[in-house]
N, C-alpha and C positions, 0 to 999 in steps of 0.2 A: 472630688468626686464622689457623688452621692452623702454627702457631708463629711467624708475623711480624705485626710491628707496622706496623698500618696508618697513614696521615697523619693517616687521624681521632683514631686511639688518644693520638697525640703531640700533637694538641691540645689532648685533652682534660687532656693530665697539668700538675696545681696544685705549682709549688715551693715548699718548704715554709722553705726556706733561701736565704739569698744567695750564699753561698760555701761549699765544699766541699774538706775534706783528704783527698789522696788521697796515699799513700806512692808511692816508688820502686816499690816490689815490685809495687802494683797497677797500677801504668800499664805495667808489665814484663807482666805477663798480660795486660793488656787489647790490648796490641800483638800478643803470641803467639798467640791467640786470632782477633785478625783476621788474622793472617796464616795463621795454618792455613787459616780460610775462605775468603780470598782465593787461597791455594792449589787446596782443593779445588774449588771453582768456577773456575777456572780450566783445571783439566785436564777439567772434564766437558764434554761436548760434548751430548750430547743426555740431558737433568734432568730428568727424570718425578719424583723426588723434588720440587722446587718447583712448587706448583700454580699458578705465573703463567708459567713459564717456556713451556709451549707450550700452544697453544691448544688448545677441541674437536675442531674442524677436524684440528689437528697428532697428537691422539691415533687420530683414526676412518684415518686413511693409513698410519700405523706400524704399527698395532694392530689396524685391522677392527674398533674400539668405541669409542666415544665416551669421554669422561671418568667420568661417573657409571657409566658401563655397565664402563667398567675399575675403577672403587673398590667397584662391587658384587661383582664378580668378587673382587680382591683378598680382600673381607670373607669370601669363601666360606674363604679358607686360612688362617685364623686359629688352628686346631685343627693346622695341618700345622707340622711341625719343621725350619721354616725358617730358620736362623739369621741374620741379619742380619754382613755380614764389613767389610774395612775396603776393600773396591772396590767395593762394590753391597750397595743397603738390598733388602731382601723388595719392595718396592714397584719397585723397577728389576731384579728376577731375573726380577720376571712381565711386565716390557717388555721386557726383553731377548729371553723366550721367543715373544711376539705376535709380535714385531719378525720374528721371526725366519719365525716362522709365515705372518704377512701379505707378505713382500716376497723369503723366499726364499734372502734372504742367506747366502752362508759364514760360517762363524766371524769370517774375517779380517776379511771388510769389516764386524761386525757390533763389533765388538774395537775399530778405527777411531772408528765412530758412539760407541761406549761408552768406548771409553778404558780399554778393558782389553786383559788380552792374550788371545790364538787360547785358552788353555787353561782361563783364567777363563768365558770367554762357554760353551767347550761345560759346563765343570761348573754353569754357573750354567743354562742348558739343559737339564740332565740332572733336578737336581735340582729347579724347575718342572715337569716330563713328570712325573715321578713323585708330586709334590703334587697337580696336578691330576687327576689318574689314581685317585684314592685319597680326594680328600676335594670333587671338582664333579660328575666325571662319575659317579658312582653315583645322584647326583639328580637328574640330567638325562638319561640314556639308559639303555636298557636297559628289558627286559618286567617288570623290578620297579622302577621308578620314574614305570609310570603304568598306571591298569587301564584294566580292557577296557572299562569302562562308562564312564572318562575320555574312550577314544581314540572310542568312539561317541557323546558328547555334545556335548564341545568338539573335536575334529580330525578328522572326517569331514564333509566338503561336502555340501552337501542337494541337489545334482549327481549324487553319485554314490549317494546313501540313492534318491531316486528312479527312478532308469537300473536299480540292481539288488535293491534291496532295499526296498519303499516300504513293507511295510507291517510287518517285521521288524525289531527290532532286533537288526541283525548289524556285525562289526567288519567291516572293509574293509582290506587291508591293501594296500600295492605295495612286490611286490620287485623289485628287477634288483640286476646285479654293476658294480661298479665298478672303475676300472683305478690303480693305484699305478705307476709305472713307477722303476727299479731297474737300477741297474748292472751289467753282467756279471758272472756270478762263476767265481770257480778252483776254486770244487766244481762238479766235474764232473755231480754230482750234482742239485744245487740248480741249476745253469745250464740244464741241461736241462727238465726240472719248471719251471722259471719264465719260460720261454722261450713265448709265444704265438704258436701259427701265426695264427691270426687277425690281432694286431697287429705281428705280426715284429717283436716284442720282448721283453724279459725285463720280468715285471710280477707284484704281487701282485694279489689280488681279494678285495678287503673287500663282503662280500651286505651292501645296504642294505634295509631294512626300514621306510617310512615311510605315513604314513596320507597319506587324499585332498587334504588339505588343506597337504602338504610336510612335518607335523611328523615329526622322526624316532625310531620307535619303539627299534630297533636298526643297531646295527653290528658286524656278526660277524663273525671273519678277524680275517687276512688268510690264504687261502687260496691254492694255488700254480696256475699259468695252463696247465699242459697240459692234454690231453684227458681225463686223469683226473678235471679236476675241471671239466666244467661246470655251468653253474648250477641244471641239473636236481640233479646228483649232490652240487652243492654243499648244495641241499635239501634232500636225502633224506638227507643227514650232519646238519644240522642238526635236521630229526626225527629222526634214528634216535638219534640221540644226547641228543635234548632237552634244547638250549644253550639256556640264561637259561630253562628249563622253560616252553620253549614251550608243550607239550601241555598244561601248567594252563590256561595263560594263554587259548589258544585254547577253541572253544568250536561246537559243532553247527553247519553253515553258516553259519560265518564265509565271510567271502569273501577270497579274494587273486587277485589284477590281475596278471597276467604276460605279458610275451612269449613269444615263441613257442619261443625255448632252455628252457623250462621243463615242455615236452613229456612227458617221460619223469618229471616230477615227479607225473602226475594219477592214478597209482594211491596212489602214496602219502598225497594229500592225501583221496582218496576215501575209504581205509581211516580216514582221521579224522573224517572226515565233512563237510571240507572244503571248498566251492564253489570251481571255477578259474576265470577268466575270462579267454580268450587269445582274441587275432586266428585266424580260422581257416588254415587247412592249403589247398592246393591237390593235390586230389586227384591220381592219376598221370592224365597222358593230358590234364589240363584244362590248358587256356592262358589261364582268364581266372577270376576269382571272381563266382560269381552275386553278383544283387544282393540276396540275402539273405545271403548270406559276406559279403560287401563293409558290408553295412550292423550286423552283428551286430559286427565288425570296431571298425569303426569307435565304437562305443559305447563299446569296451574302450580303443581309439585315445584318445578323449575326459577318458577318469579317467587313463590310466597314465603320458600327460606328464610328470604332477610327482615320477617319481623322479626322470629324463633333468635337470630343472629344479634338484632338492635336487644331483644330482652336477657339477653343474655351481656350486651355490653353496659346494660344499666347495673344487674346486678356484681360488675366488678368493684361497685362501688360497694364495699360491704356491707355497710348501712343498711341497705335496701334487700342484701340479699337475708341481713340474721332474722332472728322474730323480733320487732317492735315490740315498746311494752305499752299498757294502755294510756298512761297521759300522751303521747304521740303521736296519737289515732289520727284526734283533726288536724296533723299538718302533712298526714300521708301524700295527699295529693301538692303539695308545697315539696317536700325533697323530691319526689319523682319529674315536676314540671324542670327545678331547679338541676339534676343530671340529665333533664333531657337537653333542655337550652344548654348545659357545657360540651354535651356532645355534638348538639350542630355545631359550633362555635370553634369546638377546638380538636373536634376528629375525624377524621377522613372517611370518605364514603365507603360503604362494607362491600358495595358490589356494583361498582362503575363501569367497568366492564372495555371491552375495545369495538369501535362500531362494526371492522371489516369481522374480525373472528365471532360477534354477536351475529351480523349477519347470514355467516355462513351457518351458524348455531341453528337460527331460527328457521333457513331453509331447509336444511336436512328434516328436524325436526316436525315440520310441515307435513315436509313430502313423507318421510316416514309414517306418520301418525294417521293417514289415508292408507297403505297397505294393510292386505291381509295378510295374517302368521302363518303361510304353508305348510309351518314343520308341523302348527296345531292339527293341522287338517289331517298331516300324511297318520301322526302317533293315533288322534281318537278313528279315523278312517281303517288304520290299520291292526287296532285294537292293542297297542304294541304294548300297555300297560298291561294286559292278561298275562301274554309271552315270555313269561319267565323263565321258561327253559331254555328258549333263545341266545341268552345272553348269560359273556363270561366276564368274570373280573379281567381288569387289564392287565392286573399284576402276575396271570394263572400263564404259565406255559408258551412262548408262540404270541402272546396278545401282545400288540402296542400300540400307539398313533404314531408313527413315527413321520407322519405326511401331514399329521397337523399342522397349522401354519406358522412362521413363527412372528410375532409381533414386537413391537419395539413399546415404550411405555408412551411413545406421543399416540402409535396407532392405538393403547387400549384407552386411552385417553377420549381417543375420538369416538372409539366406540358406546363408552361411557358418556359423553357427551358433558363431562366435569368430573371431578378429582374424589367424590364424597363415596361413590362406592369404590373407586382404587383405594382408598384409606382404610374401609371398610375390612375389605375382600383380604388382608394378610390376619386380624382377626378372628375371619371365620375358617381361615386355611389352619392357624394354629389352633383352632380346637378339632380341626376331623385329623390330622395327623398326630395328633395327641394317643399317646401309648392305650388310654383308656377310649380312643373312640376310635373306628375304623375308618377309613375313608373309602369308600367303593365307588370306582368309577367302570362301569359296564358296555363293553363291546358287543354289538353281534357282526357274526363273520355274513350275516350274509343280508347286510346291509351298514354296506362299506361307509363310512364321514360320517354315521352319529353317534352319538358319545350319550350316555345317561349316569348323574348320579345323585345322590340323595343325600341333603344339605340340613344339617338343625336347623330349627329355629334358635335365635339369639335369644329371644324374649321366655317363649314355651317350652319346656320338656317333650309335650305330648305331640307336637308340632313336627313336621317335617317337610320341606320343599323337597321335590322330584323335577331337578333341571335339565334338560334338552340341548344337544349344539349340535347341528346339522354345520359338515364345512364340508370345502372342495379342495381334493389334492390339486395343490399349485395356486391356490385360489388365494390371496389374502379377506375373504368373505366369510362369513359365520351368520347361518339363522337361527335365531337363539327363543327357546322358549321356555316357562315355569309351568308344568302340570302336578298341583301338590294334591299333597294330601290339603292343603287350604294355603292360600295367595291370593292376593289383590286380582291379581288379573294375568291377561295373555300377553304381554305388551311388545312390540314388536320393533318398537321406535328408537329405542335406545336400551342397553346392561344393567341391569340390574345386578347388587353386590354378589345375591346368591353364585349366579351363574361365572360374576368377575372374577371371586375367587375359585370358582371350578376351573376357570382357564390358566390362572398363576400355576394348579397345581397340574395340571394335564400340557402345559409349555415346559414345567420342569421334569415332567415324566421323561416325556416327547424326547429332550434331548438332555435328557442323563444328568440333569442338576441335583444335588443331594441335599431335600430338602425334610431334617429329621427333628430339629429341635425349631425352639419358638423364636428366638435367638440368629437361626438360619432364615427362617421363615422372614424375619424383618429384613435382612440383608438382602432376600431374594426379591422382597418385594419393591425395596426401596430404588 
């Protein structure tokens, strides 16, 4: 089995003679073969050719693939012209390439692990990169490898369909650029054009085009990182040059979900009949989004996050997360596309969703997105922001919120319509109950059922959010509002993290939970 004689096979051997005659020449040949095998095995440190030398877990740690997926990937290269050499087989050549991608090791370190010279490692990586680009990537990446109907039927999350095209068969794509960092260049023109003012580093930008489940349709580029290549200009170039026949693949009323960096592509996409879904912008003189704007933006971000997770997934192959040497700049696009193709073939969807639960979430989000935030109207019309004298701290004697409704973890997730806010809430709470920070929750005895708290921004020290919660005694319902000192909007569609951590703390106070240390907060929020 696999070129090895097992113990069971040896036990099944039946001797036909009691004695055997072996010449001196045969003995010398056997000893020579044994010597060569011993030398070869003794000089091999990572042996991917022997099926028993590495476990399935070893394969996954070193290459990012389990053993069966590794074998399947190798089978895709049968038509490739890869010749085994004295120093490595085709299998070990693939192992060298994947280990380099997965661990980010340089060629010298890989040479130590595989008992090869630096030059041999470099040739093996180059050979395998070319073979995978020619024989594996075209079948697993690019607009030509997957049809539009397949994207709609197999790679579109039900939640996205319900939010943006409940009654039509439209393809929904999510776009964003990612970053591959490179060294400074002595070629001054390239140095200037690869320098990103945003990141303050030299980098190249591949454009990622993915579905709402995280399946990568295409990875185009990379592009230079200067001001001439914003995300919008890159997309305009892709459309203008019809890269990978994208205009043939797309049809009228298909949807592209993007961030605000693509705002200058609105006209180009509109001319093609493509709908662009993008978060809202603040108008001149506007300090805060309206409820409608904040709600519509949240519908976009509820789906758009998947492209960020795709960018993070490909960076788990650490070679793409490190700073690449200038000698590898011509091959950046090939490396990115190979890893993307591997993710498509051997990784599960990032966001598949459940049809029933997605339908319920979408129905709730669409309904809430049309609602008016009555609490905002109450706060503004009552001029409550200036009536500080009527507010008292919840910790003061005689002040409590015992009537605050009890929420289970599942009910809190229904309020947030996801788990992201729940995860972040614990860290906001940790900061605000730290001895160096005062977590003040204010109660107005003349306005029963109304709470207010000031939440420190996690990004900017000078920015705070003033959060309000209106609740009803005996009812499991809350009306929520953020009226900061600066915030994105007064949405009423689902709860943000600031209000989420605020609610966790209020529930703990109302029901006498002892929350004093960061460890205790973690346990309380889990």
